[in-house]
N, C-alpha and C positions, 0 to 999 in steps of 0.2 A: 624370578619373581617379577610380576608386572607392576609398573608404577602408575598405570592408568587407574583412575578411580572407578569403583564399582558403579555400574549403571543404576540410575534411580529406578526403584520398582514402579511400575505403572500404577496409577491410582484410578483404575477403571472398574466399573461394575463387572461382575463375573461374565455376563454374556459378551462384553466388549473386549475381554482380555486378549483374544487372538489378534485383535487389531493393534495391540501395543507395539508390535514390531513392524507395522505398516506405516512407513514414513510419510507417504502421501496422505493417508487418512489423518494422521496426527497433525500434520501441518495444515491441512484443510480445515480440520475441526478447530484448531487454535486460531486460524485466520478468521473463520466465520464468527467465532465467539468474541474475538477482540474487535472486529469490525462492528458487530452488534453493540458491544459496550461503548465504543466510540460514537456510534450513531446516536445512542441514547444520551450520552453526555453532551453531544453537540445540538440536541433538539433545541430549537428556538434561536440558534446562532446564525441560521441562514446559510450553512455550508455542511456538506457531508464529508465523511472521510475520503471518499473518492475525489470530490471537488478539491479538498485540501491537497491531496497528492498531485493532482493536475496543476493547481496553482503553484505549489512549491516547486515542482519540476520546471514549470514555465518561467519561474523567476530566475532559474539558473542559466539563462541565455536565450538566444533567439531560436525557437523551435516551431516547426510546423505542427499541425494537428496530427499528422501521421507520425512524426518523430515522437511527439508526446505520448501517443497511444502505445508505441513500442517501448519507450522509456518507462512508463508507468505500468505497463503490462495489462492493458485493457484492449478490447477489440474496437474497431473503427466506429461501429454503430453506437456503442456505449460512450465512446469519446464524443461523438456528435451530441448525444443527449446531455452529457455532462457539460460540454461547452455551451449548449443552449441555455442550461440552467445558470451557469456562471455569467453569461452575457446578460440574461434577463435580470439577474441580481446586481449588475453593474460591477462585477468583480474581474471580468476579463473581456477582451475584445479580439475579434479575428480580423486580421488585415491581410490584403493581398501581398504575396511575396513579390518583390520587385523583379526577380529573375524568372518567375513563373506565376502568372496571374491566376492560374488554376489552384495553386497551393495557397494555404492560409497560415500566416504566422499567428501564434497565440501570444497576446500581450496582456500582462497583468496590470490592471488599473491601480490607481492610488488607493481606491476603496478595497481592492483585492489584497494589496500589500498590508493594509491596516487590518483586514479581516484575518489574515494569516497570523499576524502578531497577536491579535486578540485570542484566537483559539489555541495558540501554542500552550497556554497555561492549562487548558483542558487536556491536551495531548500529554503534557508533562505529568499531570495529576493521574491520569489513567495509566500511563506507562509505569509510574512509581508504584501504584497500587498492584498492577499485574506482576511486575518484577519483584515485588515484595513477597511473592509466593515462593521465590527461590532463595536459598541461602546467599548471603551477600557475596561470598567468595566465588560463587558460580555465575553471577549475573553478567559480568564483563566477558567471561569466557563464552557464555551462551550467546550473547549478542554478537561477538566477534565471529564465532563459528556460523551462526545463522546468516550474518552478513556475507561471509565468504561463500556460502552456498547460494544465497539469493542473487548476489552480484557476480558470481563466478560460474561454477558448474551448472547452476539452475537458472542462469540469467536469460537464456533464450531457449524456447522449446525446440525439440528435435523435429525434423520433418515427419509428418504423420498423415496417413491416408484419411483419417477422420479427426481433423484438428479439434481440440477442445476449445470452446468459446470462453473467453475470460471476461467477466463482468466486474469483478471486485467490488 
């Protein structure tokens, strides 16, 4: 007798049912929908979900642009555009690295720290609303398992002859 809970039936329209077993498609669809919802919730705040992710990661220590792009999981071009937006808004600064003047450290400004604290309420509200779609007893397990995948097995892409560009 199996102790594992029965899988949740997919709630997909009939033409999409074959995709219910496609982990990549499901994660991509969920990510896109959640990012769109957060973007809408943040309208008028002066920051995007991607900008929030970059600032939050940058607050965790001294990181170069390249380090942050890898940590956050976006390509270098998208990182440059994002940092341009954050600098223009006065939320971050790029400073030369003392040991390599070609590299730039990303420093969160006081205004950037304040902005992160400001929008955390928005993120909390959206997270609670989205997670409310799951039974309470499944929420922590879902987040723990997703975190294990995102920060473990799926934390770095495998070598590929046609790398997929990440924009998030």
